C-alpha positions as CSV (number, residue, x, y, z in Angstrom):
1,M,-41.3,7.6,9.8
2,T,-37.7,6.5,8.4
3,M,-38.9,8.9,5.4
4,A,-39.3,12.7,5.9
5,S,-42.7,14.0,5.1
6,K,-43.3,16.6,2.9
7,S,-46.5,18.9,2.6
8,D,-49.3,18.1,-0.1
9,S,-49.4,21.6,-1.7
10,T,-51.2,20.6,-5.2
11,R,-53.8,18.1,-6.1
12,D,-52.4,15.6,-8.9
13,E,-54.0,15.5,-12.0
14,S,-55.9,11.9,-11.3
15,D,-57.4,13.7,-8.6
16,D,-59.1,16.3,-10.7
17,E,-60.0,13.7,-13.5
18,A,-61.9,12.0,-10.5
19,A,-63.8,14.8,-9.9
20,D,-65.0,15.7,-13.1
21,S,-65.8,12.0,-13.7
22,T,-69.5,11.0,-13.0
23,E,-68.7,6.8,-13.4
24,P,-67.6,5.0,-10.6
25,E,-64.0,4.5,-10.2
26,S,-62.5,1.4,-10.8
27,A,-60.5,-0.7,-8.0
28,L,-57.5,0.1,-10.4
29,E,-57.9,3.8,-10.6
30,T,-58.6,4.0,-6.9
31,A,-55.5,2.1,-5.8
32,R,-53.2,4.3,-8.2
33,R,-54.8,7.3,-7.2
34,Q,-54.1,6.7,-3.5
35,L,-50.4,5.8,-4.3
36,Y,-50.2,8.8,-6.0
37,H,-51.5,10.7,-3.4
38,A,-49.8,9.0,-0.7
39,A,-46.3,9.8,-2.5
40,T,-46.9,13.7,-2.4
41,H,-46.4,13.3,1.6
42,L,-43.0,11.7,1.1
43,D,-39.5,12.0,-0.1
44,I,-39.8,8.9,-1.9
45,D,-37.7,7.9,-5.1
46,Q,-40.4,8.4,-7.7
47,N,-38.7,5.2,-9.7
48,I,-40.2,3.5,-6.8
49,V,-43.8,5.0,-7.1
50,E,-43.8,3.9,-11.0
51,R,-42.9,0.4,-10.3
52,L,-45.7,0.1,-7.7
53,K,-48.1,1.5,-10.3
54,H,-48.0,-1.8,-12.1
55,P,-48.4,-5.9,-10.9
56,K,-45.3,-7.8,-11.0
57,K,-47.3,-10.7,-12.9
58,V,-50.7,-11.1,-14.1
59,H,-51.9,-14.8,-14.7
60,E,-55.2,-15.3,-16.8
61,V,-56.4,-18.6,-17.3
62,T,-59.2,-20.7,-18.8
63,V,-61.1,-22.9,-16.7
64,P,-63.3,-25.5,-18.2
65,I,-65.6,-27.6,-16.3
66,E,-68.3,-30.2,-16.9
67,R,-71.5,-29.1,-15.7
68,D,-73.9,-31.4,-13.8
69,D,-76.0,-32.1,-17.2
70,G,-72.8,-33.1,-18.9
71,T,-72.2,-29.9,-20.8
72,V,-68.9,-28.4,-20.7
73,E,-68.4,-24.5,-20.0
74,V,-65.4,-22.5,-19.9
75,F,-64.8,-19.7,-17.2
76,T,-61.9,-17.3,-17.2
77,G,-60.0,-16.9,-14.0
78,Y,-57.0,-14.5,-12.7
79,R,-54.1,-14.3,-10.2
80,A,-52.7,-10.8,-10.1
81,Q,-49.4,-10.6,-8.2
82,H,-48.6,-7.1,-7.4
83,D,-45.9,-6.9,-5.1
84,S,-43.3,-9.2,-3.2
85,V,-40.7,-7.3,-1.9
86,R,-41.6,-7.8,2.1
87,G,-42.8,-11.2,1.6
88,P,-44.8,-14.1,-0.5
89,Y,-48.0,-12.4,-2.5
90,K,-51.2,-12.4,-0.1
91,G,-54.8,-12.1,-1.2
92,G,-58.1,-13.4,-1.8
93,L,-59.8,-15.3,-4.4
94,R,-63.3,-14.3,-5.5
95,Y,-66.3,-16.2,-7.6
96,H,-68.1,-13.2,-9.0
97,P,-69.5,-12.5,-12.5
98,E,-68.0,-8.8,-12.5
99,V,-64.1,-10.6,-11.8
100,T,-61.8,-8.8,-14.0
101,R,-57.9,-8.2,-14.7
102,D,-58.0,-4.8,-13.4
103,E,-60.4,-5.7,-10.8
104,C,-57.6,-8.1,-9.5
105,V,-54.8,-5.9,-10.0
106,G,-56.1,-3.0,-7.9
107,L,-57.1,-5.1,-5.0
108,G,-53.8,-7.0,-5.2
109,M,-52.3,-3.2,-4.6
110,W,-54.7,-2.7,-1.8
111,M,-53.3,-5.7,-0.5
112,T,-49.8,-4.5,-0.4
113,W,-50.8,-1.5,1.0
114,K,-52.8,-3.4,4.2
115,C,-49.8,-6.0,4.5
116,A,-47.2,-2.9,4.8
117,V,-49.5,-1.0,7.4
118,M,-49.9,-4.4,9.3
119,D,-46.2,-5.0,9.2
120,L,-46.9,-8.4,8.1
121,P,-44.1,-10.2,5.9
122,F,-46.2,-10.7,3.1
123,G,-47.1,-8.5,-0.6
124,G,-50.2,-8.3,-2.4
125,A,-52.3,-10.3,-4.8
126,K,-55.8,-10.8,-5.6
127,G,-57.7,-13.2,-7.9
128,G,-60.5,-15.2,-8.9
129,V,-62.7,-16.6,-11.4
130,A,-65.4,-14.6,-13.6
131,V,-68.9,-17.1,-12.7
132,N,-71.8,-16.7,-10.6
133,P,-71.3,-19.1,-7.9
134,K,-74.9,-18.8,-7.1
135,E,-75.7,-20.9,-10.5
136,L,-73.4,-23.6,-9.5
137,S,-73.9,-26.7,-7.2
138,S,-71.7,-27.7,-4.8
139,A,-70.2,-30.4,-7.2
140,E,-69.7,-27.9,-10.0
141,K,-67.6,-25.3,-7.4
142,E,-65.6,-28.2,-6.4
143,R,-64.8,-29.3,-10.2
144,L,-64.2,-25.6,-10.7
145,T,-62.1,-24.9,-7.7
146,R,-59.8,-27.9,-8.4
147,R,-59.3,-27.0,-12.0
148,F,-58.7,-23.7,-11.2
149,A,-56.0,-25.0,-8.4
150,Q,-54.5,-27.0,-11.3
151,E,-54.4,-24.0,-13.9
152,I,-52.6,-21.7,-11.0
153,R,-50.6,-24.4,-9.2
154,G,-47.2,-22.9,-10.8
155,A,-47.9,-19.0,-9.6
156,I,-48.9,-20.4,-6.1
157,G,-47.2,-21.9,-2.9
158,P,-46.7,-21.7,0.9
159,T,-43.6,-19.3,0.0
160,V,-44.7,-18.0,-3.2
161,D,-48.2,-16.8,-3.0
162,I,-51.3,-17.5,-0.8
163,P,-54.7,-17.4,-1.4
164,A,-57.5,-16.7,1.1
165,P,-61.3,-17.1,0.8
166,D,-63.3,-13.7,-0.5
167,M,-66.7,-12.8,-2.2
168,G,-68.0,-16.3,-3.5
169,T,-65.7,-18.3,-1.8
170,N,-65.2,-19.6,1.6
171,P,-63.5,-22.2,3.7
172,Q,-64.9,-25.1,1.8
173,T,-63.3,-23.8,-1.3
174,M,-60.0,-23.2,0.5
175,A,-60.0,-26.8,1.4
176,W,-60.9,-28.1,-2.2
177,L,-57.9,-25.9,-3.3
178,M,-55.4,-27.0,-0.9
179,D,-56.2,-30.7,-1.5
180,A,-56.0,-30.1,-5.0
181,Y,-52.6,-28.3,-4.8
182,S,-51.4,-30.9,-2.3
183,M,-52.3,-34.1,-4.6
184,Q,-50.3,-32.7,-7.4
185,E,-47.2,-31.8,-4.8
186,G,-47.7,-35.6,-3.5
187,E,-47.7,-34.2,-0.2
188,T,-50.0,-32.4,2.1
189,I,-49.2,-28.6,2.2
190,P,-51.6,-27.0,4.4
191,G,-49.9,-23.5,4.2
192,V,-50.5,-22.9,0.4
193,V,-54.1,-20.9,1.4
194,T,-55.6,-19.5,4.9
195,G,-59.0,-19.6,5.8
196,K,-59.3,-23.6,5.9
197,P,-61.5,-25.3,8.3
198,P,-59.5,-25.9,11.3
199,V,-60.1,-29.4,11.0
200,I,-57.1,-29.2,8.0
201,G,-54.8,-26.7,9.3
202,G,-57.2,-23.6,9.5
203,S,-57.0,-21.0,12.2
204,K,-59.7,-20.3,14.8
205,G,-61.0,-17.1,15.0
206,R,-60.3,-16.4,11.0
207,D,-64.0,-16.0,10.0
208,E,-64.7,-13.5,12.3
209,A,-61.3,-11.4,12.4
210,P,-62.3,-8.7,9.8
211,G,-65.4,-8.0,11.7
212,R,-63.3,-7.9,15.2
213,S,-60.7,-5.6,13.8
214,V,-63.3,-3.1,12.8
215,A,-64.5,-3.3,16.2
216,I,-61.2,-2.7,17.6
217,I,-60.8,0.4,15.5
218,V,-64.1,1.9,16.0
219,R,-63.6,1.5,19.8
220,E,-60.1,3.4,19.4
221,A,-61.3,6.0,17.3
222,I,-64.3,6.6,19.7
223,K,-61.8,7.1,22.5
224,H,-59.1,9.0,20.3
225,Y,-62.3,11.5,20.0
226,E,-62.9,11.6,23.3
227,K,-66.3,10.0,23.2
228,D,-68.1,7.5,25.9
229,I,-68.5,4.3,24.1
230,N,-71.4,3.4,26.4
231,E,-73.1,6.5,25.1
232,A,-71.7,6.1,21.1
233,S,-74.3,5.1,18.4
234,V,-73.3,3.0,15.5
235,A,-74.8,2.5,12.3
236,I,-73.3,-0.6,10.1
237,Q,-74.3,-1.1,6.6
238,G,-73.8,-4.8,5.9
239,Y,-74.4,-7.5,8.3
240,G,-72.7,-10.2,6.7
241,S,-69.4,-11.6,8.3
242,V,-67.7,-8.4,8.7
243,G,-70.8,-6.3,9.8
244,S,-72.3,-8.8,12.0
245,N,-69.0,-9.6,13.8
246,A,-68.2,-5.9,14.1
247,A,-71.8,-5.2,15.5
248,R,-71.8,-7.8,17.9
249,L,-68.4,-7.2,19.6
250,L,-69.3,-3.6,19.5
251,D,-72.7,-4.3,21.5
252,D,-70.6,-6.2,23.8
253,W,-68.4,-3.6,24.5
254,G,-71.5,-1.1,25.2
255,A,-71.8,0.9,22.2
256,N,-75.5,1.4,20.9
257,I,-75.8,-0.1,17.6
258,V,-78.8,1.6,16.3
259,A,-79.2,0.6,12.4
260,V,-77.7,-2.4,10.5
261,S,-78.7,-3.5,7.3
262,D,-78.4,-6.3,4.4
263,V,-79.1,-6.2,0.7
264,N,-82.9,-5.6,1.0
265,G,-82.6,-2.6,3.4
266,G,-82.0,-2.2,7.3
267,V,-83.8,-1.8,10.9
268,Y,-83.3,1.6,13.1
269,D,-83.9,1.7,16.8
270,T,-82.7,4.7,18.5
271,N,-82.4,3.0,21.7
272,G,-80.3,0.5,20.4
273,L,-80.9,-3.1,18.6
274,D,-80.0,-6.5,20.0
275,T,-77.4,-7.4,17.5
276,H,-77.4,-10.8,18.9
277,S,-80.5,-11.8,18.1
278,I,-80.3,-10.4,14.3
279,P,-79.3,-13.6,12.1
280,S,-76.0,-12.9,10.2
281,H,-76.0,-13.3,6.4
282,H,-74.4,-16.4,7.2
283,E,-76.6,-17.6,9.8
284,E,-80.1,-16.6,7.5
285,P,-79.6,-15.1,4.2
286,E,-81.5,-11.6,4.1
287,A,-83.0,-11.8,7.4
288,V,-82.3,-8.5,9.0
289,M,-85.4,-6.9,7.5
290,G,-87.4,-9.7,9.5
291,H,-86.1,-8.4,13.0
292,N,-88.5,-6.6,15.1
293,A,-87.8,-2.8,15.2
294,P,-89.4,0.5,15.4
295,E,-88.3,2.0,12.1
296,T,-86.9,0.4,8.8
297,V,-84.5,2.2,6.4
298,T,-83.0,1.7,3.0
299,N,-79.2,1.2,2.5
300,A,-78.8,4.8,1.2
301,E,-81.1,5.9,4.1
302,L,-78.7,4.1,6.8
303,L,-75.6,5.9,5.0
304,E,-77.1,9.9,6.5
305,L,-78.5,8.7,9.8
306,D,-77.3,10.6,12.6
307,V,-74.8,8.8,14.6
308,D,-71.5,9.0,16.0
309,V,-69.8,6.2,14.0
310,L,-71.0,5.0,10.6
311,V,-69.4,1.8,9.3
312,P,-70.1,1.2,5.7
313,A,-69.2,-2.7,5.7
314,A,-70.9,-4.0,2.6
315,L,-70.2,-2.8,-0.7
316,G,-67.2,-0.6,-2.6
317,N,-68.4,2.9,-3.6
318,V,-71.3,3.3,-1.9
319,L,-70.1,6.8,-0.1
320,T,-69.9,9.0,-3.2
321,A,-70.0,12.8,-4.5
322,E,-74.3,12.4,-4.6
323,N,-74.3,11.6,-0.5
324,A,-71.3,12.8,0.8
325,E,-72.7,16.2,1.8
326,D,-75.7,14.5,3.5
327,V,-73.7,12.1,5.8
328,R,-74.2,12.8,9.3
329,A,-71.9,10.4,11.1
330,D,-69.2,12.1,13.3
331,I,-67.0,9.5,12.3
332,I,-66.5,6.8,9.2
333,V,-64.8,3.5,9.8
334,E,-64.4,1.4,6.4
335,G,-65.6,-2.4,7.2
336,A,-65.5,-3.2,3.1
337,N,-63.1,-2.5,0.8
338,G,-63.3,0.9,-0.9
339,P,-66.4,1.9,0.1
340,T,-65.6,5.8,-0.4
341,T,-64.5,7.3,-3.5
342,S,-61.9,9.8,-4.0
343,E,-64.3,12.9,-4.6
344,A,-66.4,11.5,-1.2
345,D,-63.2,11.2,0.7
346,R,-62.2,14.6,-0.4
347,I,-65.6,16.1,0.7
348,F,-65.3,14.5,4.0
349,T,-61.9,16.0,4.4
350,E,-63.6,19.6,3.7
351,R,-66.8,18.5,6.0
352,G,-63.9,17.7,8.8
353,I,-65.3,14.1,9.1
354,P,-62.2,11.6,9.7
355,V,-62.8,8.7,7.7
356,I,-60.2,5.7,9.4
357,P,-59.5,3.4,6.3
358,D,-60.1,-0.2,5.3
359,I,-56.5,-0.9,5.0
360,L,-56.3,-0.3,8.9
361,A,-59.9,-1.1,9.8
362,N,-60.6,-4.6,8.3
363,A,-57.0,-5.7,8.3
364,G,-58.0,-8.3,10.9
365,G,-58.4,-11.1,8.0
366,V,-54.9,-11.1,6.6
367,T,-53.5,-10.6,9.8
368,V,-55.1,-13.9,11.6
369,S,-54.4,-15.6,8.1
370,Y,-50.5,-14.7,8.7
371,F,-51.3,-16.3,12.1
372,E,-52.7,-19.4,10.1
373,W,-49.5,-19.3,7.9
374,L,-47.4,-19.4,11.0
375,Q,-49.6,-22.2,12.8
376,D,-49.3,-24.4,9.6
377,I,-45.5,-24.1,9.2
378,N,-44.9,-24.9,12.5
379,R,-47.8,-27.5,12.9
380,R,-48.7,-26.1,15.9
381,T,-52.5,-25.0,16.9
382,W,-53.2,-21.4,18.4
383,S,-56.1,-21.6,21.1
384,L,-58.9,-19.1,20.3
385,E,-58.1,-17.1,23.2
386,R,-54.4,-16.6,21.6
387,V,-55.5,-15.7,18.3
388,H,-57.9,-13.0,20.0
389,D,-55.0,-11.5,21.9
390,E,-52.5,-11.6,19.2
391,L,-55.1,-9.8,16.8
392,E,-55.7,-7.3,19.6
393,E,-51.9,-6.7,19.9
394,E,-51.3,-6.4,16.7
395,M,-54.1,-3.9,15.7
396,L,-53.4,-1.7,18.4
397,T,-49.5,-1.7,17.2
398,A,-51.0,-0.5,14.1
399,W,-53.5,1.9,15.4
400,D,-50.9,3.6,17.4
401,V,-48.5,3.9,14.4
402,V,-50.9,5.5,12.3
403,R,-52.3,7.6,14.9
404,D,-48.6,9.0,15.6
405,E,-48.6,9.8,11.8
406,F,-52.3,11.2,11.8
407,T,-51.3,13.5,14.7
408,D,-47.6,14.6,13.8
409,G,-48.5,14.8,10.0
410,E,-51.6,17.2,9.8
411,V,-52.9,14.6,7.3
412,T,-56.0,12.7,7.1
413,W,-56.4,9.0,8.3
414,R,-56.1,7.3,4.8
415,D,-52.9,9.8,4.1
416,A,-51.4,8.4,7.4
417,A,-52.1,4.7,6.5
418,Y,-51.0,4.7,3.2
419,I,-47.5,7.1,4.4
420,V,-46.9,4.6,6.7
421,A,-47.6,1.5,4.2
422,L,-45.7,3.2,1.4
423,S,-42.5,4.2,3.7
424,R,-42.1,0.5,4.5
425,I,-42.3,-0.7,1.3
426,A,-40.3,1.9,-0.4
427,E,-37.6,1.0,2.5
428,A,-37.9,-2.6,1.5
429,H,-37.1,-1.9,-2.3
430,E,-34.4,0.7,-1.8
431,A,-32.7,-2.2,0.9
432,R,-33.2,-5.0,-2.1
433,G,-32.5,-3.0,-4.9
434,L,-33.6,-3.1,-8.7
435,W,-32.3,-6.4,-10.3
436,P,-30.4,-5.4,-13.3
């Protein structure tokens, strides 16, 4: 690394507060705690750490829409822009009832770290609207998206801030947003968002990219710990886009996928499941439990199965102080964002269970978004084979750098990833300086 490492001889105060708290930590609390912890391993200017604790901007807007019955309802939308020292802001837009300012700030910080660990020329952002998308018709979603696009139009752009799909949004949402932005600008600007349908400038392979990157990292972790993928057992919590694509690819590579689950619970077969015959959430919502298997498990039980690799790919904060002692997996690879609380992380470290962090494992999404952005700028489409090859190369490059830091620095995998990311961000800040 470009900065000298130093040992972490003491825990900072925020770690102790997390240990004493029984409340789930917020995304912002987690992101800041991870920033502090990574900084203890680096000879880094504390003024840079102080700057990275805060977002550069948070846009809060009201989004009024006319419902199908003629009534008007007003929702609140956010776009948190954390850091752009390495390039335009980049991050998803989510539609969910619990979207808040602080959640967007915390997730935006994670995007900063994720882009840096992958060495992409982006900073981090996140946004969304506090709404339950299940309660909206397709026409209402379109009106919401177009109005939201208008409200944040001055804050986004292909060289400023590039949104992407997230929870509750999809390629169609991005198509509406791109169209609304382009109509106001008077020209078609596909690069304003990523995750679009390929017919209007989206990239092939974007939807399955996060799951594909998780599978690649699981494969490399199995190899690193000198296991045979053909004999490795894997349990995956969450059978949405990330979990199903990771499961099927690992299945194709010879791994034994013994358990998968959705919101209702999971199926378990020690001889291995036929993942291609289990519908993903996109293909058939909540269909996992309908698959014929010898045993069923709850989502909580799946996390405690005796397997070689556990992939939490559903929600955040599922691995906690309450269940960390009961996890029996040899390796954990984070498919979801923030599935492991700080206290659970500490327990896993004490137990010697390696945790490969989300900012590396599921970074395929933002990486292929970068490919999409390049294709849009150059008006040149890539083949699916090229997307897969380029993603494989980027993931292996990032894995090698993080693995070297892990091996040389006597730190956890999470620390190693954050050291790589923070070193790059800090170096960029030092090079650019502080505007007077």
